[in-house]
C-alpha positions, -999 to 999 in steps of 0.1 A, spaced: -24 -166 173 -24 -145 204 -32 -109 212 -5 -83 222 -9 -47 233 10 -19 215 6 19 213 -26 16 232 -43 -6 206 -50 -42 202 -26 -62 180 -26 -98 168 7 -117 171 13 -143 144 34 -167 164 46 -201 152 65 -220 180 71 -250 157 90 -229 131 120 -248 117 150 -229 101 148 -248 68 175 -229 50 202 -227 77 218 -259 67 221 -250 31 236 -216 39 261 -230 64 273 -256 39 278 -230 12 296 -207 36 318 -236 48 328 -244 12 336 -208 5 358 -205 36 376 -238 30 381 -231 -7 362 -263 -17 343 -263 -50 341 -226 -50 368 -199 -54 367 -167 -34 363 -143 -63 334 -119 -61 310 -118 -90 290 -87 -98 257 -93 -117 227 -71 -126 191 -82 -119 170 -59 -139 160 -32 -148 139 -54 -170 133 -86 -150 100 -103 -142 110 -106 -105 117 -69 -99 80 -59 -102 89 -28 -122 120 -13 -137 142 -18 -107 179 -26 -111 197 -46 -85 235 -45 -86 244 -77 -68 278 -88 -54 280 -126 -50 304 -150 -35 293 -182 -49 256 -183 -43 258 -161 -12 248 -124 -16 275 -101 -2 259 -69 -12 229 -54 -31 227 -19 -44 192 -9 -56 194 15 -85 162 35 -93 151 62 -117 143 42 -149 106 52 -148 108 87 -135 77 107 -145 81 141 -128 47 138 -113 55 160 -82 68 188 -105 38 185 -128 15 191 -98 29 226 -94 15 235 -128 -21 223 -121 -50 237 -102 -55 220 -68 -84 199 -80 -66 188 -111 -37 174 -91 -57 143 -80 -53 124 -113 -16 129 -112 -9 116 -77 -32 86 -82 -7 73 -108 23 71 -86 16 40 -66 -7 27 -93 -20 -2 -71 -30 21 -43 -46 50 -61 -72 57 -35 -45 61 -9 -25 86 -30 -57 107 -35 -66 104 2 -32 117 14 -33 147 -10 -70 156 -4 -65 154 34 -36 178 32 -55 204 11 -86 200 34 -64 209 64 -51 240 46 -86 251 37 -99 241 72 -130 224 58 -147 195 75 -155 163 55 -191 151 61 -194 118 81 -210 99 52 -181 109 30 -156 98 56 -172 63 58 -173 60 20 -136 69 19 -129 42 45 -148 16 25 -129 23 -7 -96 26 11 -100 -9 27 -112 -24 -5 -82 -9 -22 -59 -24 5 -74 -58 -2 -69 -54 -39 -33 -43 -35 -25 -72 -11 -42 -97 -35 -21 -85 -64 10 -87 -42 2 -123 -31 -5 -133 -67 27 -120 -81 49 -129 -51 37 -165 -52 45 -166 -89 81 -154 -82 85 -184 -60 69 -208 -84 33 -211 -71 15 -202 -103 -19 -212 -91 -20 -182 -67 -16 -159 -97 -49 -170 -111 -67 -172 -77 -54 -138 -66 -63 -119 -98 -97 -137 -99 -107 -124 -65 -92 -89 -72 -117 -86 -100 -145 -84 -75 -130 -53 -60 -124 -38 -95 -161 -44 -102 -171 -25 -71 -148 5 -80 -164 5 -115 -199 7 -99 -191 36 -76 -169 57 -100 -172 44 -135 -135 34 -135 -117 2 -124 -83 20 -118 -74 56 -112 -110 64 -103 -107 100 -92 -135 91 -68 -120 111 -38 -124 148 -41 -113 177 -19 -141 178 7 -155 143 2 -162 120 -27 -175 127 -62 -208 108 -60 -227 86 -35 -226 49 -39 -251 36 -65 -280 12 -58 -267 -24 -55 -233 -14 -44 -238 -23 -7 -253 -57 -15 -224 -66 -39 -199 -53 -14 -214 -74 14 -213 -105 -9 -176 -99 -15 -169 -95 23 -187 -129 28 -167 -145 0 -131 -133 8 -125 -151 41 -133 -184 25 -109 -176 -3 -82 -166 22 -87 -200 38 -81 -216 4 -49 -196 0 -36 -207 34 -45 -243 26 -26 -242 -6 5 -223 7 10 -231 44 12 -269 37 36 -264 7 71 -275 17 87 -254 -11 68 -222 0 78 -227 36 115 -234 28 117 -203 6 101 -179 32 109 -192 68 140 -176 82 149 -158 51 152 -120 49 152 -115 86 158 -79 98 156 -68 135 129 -43 144 155 -18 157 172 -18 123 139 -13 104 130 16 127 164 32 121 158 30 83 123 45 86 106 13 74 68 12 80 38 -9 71 37 -47 70 75 -50 70 77 -33 104 47 -50 118 61 -84 107 90 -77 130 67 -73 160 61 -35 161 23 -28 161 26 6 144 -4 15 122 -15 51 116 -51 40 115 -47 32 153 -19 55 164 -31 86 145 -67 80 135 -81 98 105 -113 98 85 -133 81 113 -110 50 117 -114 55 154 -150 44 150 -141 9 140 -130 -22 159 -100 -40 143 -67 -55 153 -31 -49 141 -15 -82 129 21 -84 140 48 -111 135 74 -125 158 105 -132 138 104 -106 111 113 -129 82 96 -133 48 71 -158 62 59 -133 88 55 -107 61 33 -131 42 12 -139 73 8 -103 83 -6 -93 49 -31 -122 49 -43 -112 84 -46 -76 73 -70 -86 45 -93 -102 71 -92 -71 93 -100 -49 62 -131 -71 56 -142 -64 92 -137 -26 88 -157 -26 55 -186 -45 71 -187 -21 101 -186 9 78 -215 -5 58 -235 -12 90 -230 23 104 -230 43 72 -244 77 82 -270 96 62 -263 130 48 -242 147 21 -212 129 4 -192 161 -1 -187 194 18 -212 221 14 -185 247 10 -194 260 -25 -160 276 -29 -145 241 -32 -171 216 -42 -188 215 -76 -225 220 -75 -247 188 -79 -249 178 -115 -287 179 -116 -287 216 -107 -267 226 -139 -298 222 -161 -320 244 -139 -298 269 -121 -278 297 -138 -259 303 -105 -249 266 -103 -238 267 -139 -216 298 -134 -202 284 -102 -193 251 -120 -177 270 -149 -155 292 -126 -144 262 -105 -135 241 -135 -117 269 -154 -101 290 -126 -101 265 -96 -101 277 -60 -75 296 -40 -59 281 -9 -46 304 19 -8 305 23 6 277 45 21 243 45 9 209 59 20 173 60 -7 146 60 1 109 66 -21 78 62 -15 41 63 -12 27 28 -8 -10 20 30 -5 20 33 17 50 32 54 59 22 75 28 26 112 35 18 142 14 34 176 19 16 206 3 30 241 3 4 268 -6 12 304 -17 -23 318 -19 -28 310 -56 -50 284 -73 -20 261 -78 2 244 -51 37 258 -48 50 224 -39 36 188 -36 59 162 -22 50 126 -13 67 103 12 62 71 -6 67 40 16 81 19 -14 110 44 -17 118 43 20 113 6 25 136 -2 -4 165 7 19 158 -25 38 164 -48 8 203 -50 13 197 -58 50 172 -85 40 194 -101 13 230 -97 26 244 -131 37 216 -151 22 214 -171 -10 208 -155 -44 175 -175 -46 164 -159 -14 170 -124 -29 140 -130 -53 118 -139 -23 130 -108 -5 120 -86 -34 86 -103 -36 79 -98 1 91 -62 0 63 -54 -24 79 -23 -40 59 -2 -65 83 16 -88 57 42 -98 59 55 -62 97 52 -60 104 71 -93 77 97 -91 
């Protein structure tokens, strides 16, 4: 592992000079047979994978054109789980939109809420207190770890490594326990609010979080010991699904898929938000841009997330956990029993909401799958005129045909697994 410089920030290159193209011989033999007419005829076969298939990670339909075992084309077909969340947001008061957007990418709910809340905060021109910014960073990075653990567990299962399913979900439960401590919910927590977070972290949260940060690196070592010495795992991932960085950039692909191709683009470094510029961390990048690099980049990202969480806990500022702007933030709960003004203010905010000055803004953050952007159009009322999300799963799905075309049908399953698409974000 070596360090590389990109976009003015430190990056970590995941190089492997001893890499062997395991699958090239199998592909070339199949292609030779097709070209010579041996064993296989030249007719094209069209098959459907999905929409209900355990390897599609949601109701994704893949219309595949095959020549023997070689994939000639793949057409992703989406829309089977369309929920109309964006349209529903137009009918809700600003503060009531948060539970809706959390349920799009249902594995990255903190990120959905963060993109939306940041957009509204910019429209209102309110400043989030430093403590709230640090608490957001802690929960965002824990959510990144939980998302990557779930990806690793299910991706390994697709390729046949069932042990990783139990190990990944076992360690993800530690993060779910932390979310339950801070918000009362394990998923879709509604912990992020416009102007900060709903409550401060409870007693015992910091100790339990530090225990998890000490545990996870040892577990990552176990994952690597299990997978990196597994011949089947290496053959299924190395030199499969390769896409050049130039093509990924042309398609708008971001996140681990782009970084695996050697491009150190991470919005936490290039366009810092919510105090990310206060923390020291590296951007893991790959060298080849194949499925193996995508796996290695995500594992390295979990180690960097642990570093960020530990730094945020060490430097957690004192002070309020939500803005003091009473036009936006609910009064503290303990005041409701003693202050009539607080009770009236709470009632008006809950029933009528707050008004946002006319304007429009686009806010982007770095989610586990890439650039997650939120566009909000305000017309001066208590409800947004338009809410639109740039979900990275939707954009990154364009790369699947590029990853799979010319490879074997078995490698298509590995490509879908390493793509890590969330259909809730695609079909929103």
